[in-house]
C-alpha positions as CSV (number, residue, x, y, z in Angstrom):
1,M,-70.2,-54.7,-59.8
2,K,-69.3,-55.9,-63.3
3,E,-68.0,-59.2,-61.9
4,V,-71.3,-59.8,-60.1
5,L,-73.3,-59.1,-63.3
6,D,-71.0,-61.3,-65.3
7,K,-71.5,-64.2,-62.9
8,Y,-75.2,-63.6,-62.8
9,A,-75.4,-63.7,-66.6
10,S,-73.2,-66.7,-66.7
11,L,-75.4,-68.5,-64.2
12,L,-78.6,-67.7,-66.2
13,Y,-76.9,-68.9,-69.4
14,D,-75.8,-72.2,-67.8
15,L,-79.2,-72.8,-66.3
16,F,-80.8,-72.1,-69.7
17,L,-78.5,-74.6,-71.3
18,Y,-79.4,-77.2,-68.7
19,D,-83.1,-76.6,-69.4
20,V,-82.5,-77.1,-73.2
21,E,-80.7,-80.3,-72.3
22,V,-83.6,-81.5,-70.3
23,Y,-86.0,-80.8,-73.1
24,S,-83.7,-82.6,-75.5
25,Q,-84.0,-85.9,-73.6
26,G,-86.5,-88.5,-74.9
27,W,-88.0,-89.5,-71.5
28,I,-89.6,-86.1,-71.0
29,Y,-92.0,-86.7,-74.0
30,A,-93.2,-90.1,-72.7
31,W,-96.6,-90.9,-71.1
32,I,-98.7,-88.3,-72.9
33,L,-96.3,-85.5,-72.3
34,I,-97.0,-85.4,-68.6
35,P,-93.3,-85.0,-67.7
36,A,-92.9,-82.2,-70.3
37,L,-95.9,-80.4,-68.9
38,C,-94.7,-80.7,-65.3
39,Y,-91.2,-79.5,-66.3
40,T,-92.6,-76.6,-68.2
41,V,-94.5,-75.4,-65.1
42,F,-91.3,-75.7,-63.1
43,F,-89.4,-74.0,-65.9
44,V,-91.7,-70.9,-65.9
45,I,-91.6,-70.6,-62.1
46,K,-87.8,-71.1,-62.0
47,W,-87.3,-68.4,-64.6
48,V,-89.7,-65.9,-63.0
49,V,-87.6,-66.2,-59.8
50,L,-84.2,-66.2,-61.5
51,T,-85.0,-63.1,-63.5
52,L,-86.7,-61.3,-60.6
53,P,-83.8,-58.8,-60.2
54,I,-84.2,-57.8,-63.8
55,W,-87.9,-57.2,-64.2
56,L,-89.1,-56.4,-60.7
57,P,-87.5,-52.9,-60.4
58,G,-89.1,-51.9,-63.7
59,K,-92.5,-53.3,-62.7
60,I,-92.3,-51.3,-59.4
61,L,-91.3,-48.1,-61.2
62,L,-94.1,-48.5,-63.8
63,N,-96.7,-49.0,-61.0
64,E,-95.5,-45.9,-59.2
65,I,-95.7,-43.9,-62.4
66,E,-99.2,-45.2,-63.0
67,K,-100.2,-44.1,-59.5
68,L,-98.8,-40.7,-60.1
69,V,-100.6,-40.3,-63.4
70,K,-103.9,-41.5,-61.8
71,S,-103.6,-39.1,-58.9
72,A,-102.7,-36.2,-61.3
73,K,-105.8,-37.0,-63.4
74,K,-107.9,-37.2,-60.2
75,T,-106.6,-33.8,-59.0
76,T,-107.2,-32.2,-62.4
77,K,-110.9,-33.5,-62.5
78,Q,-111.5,-32.1,-59.0
79,K,-110.6,-28.6,-60.0
């Protein structure tokens, strides 16, 4: 399991370094920043997908806790 997590972290790090390299190139800031804006949209979508295994379980857990709290409040109000 540790090997998988290490490889995943290494992949994220390498991809982040690639993105920094892309943003460091001069062509991305040409033509009224249109390439930079397009790459930024791609960057955000890419990182949402890449980090999905990290933040999705927490989001699901928080939604379930919120549902339980709401149902508990509803049950308390009905009594």
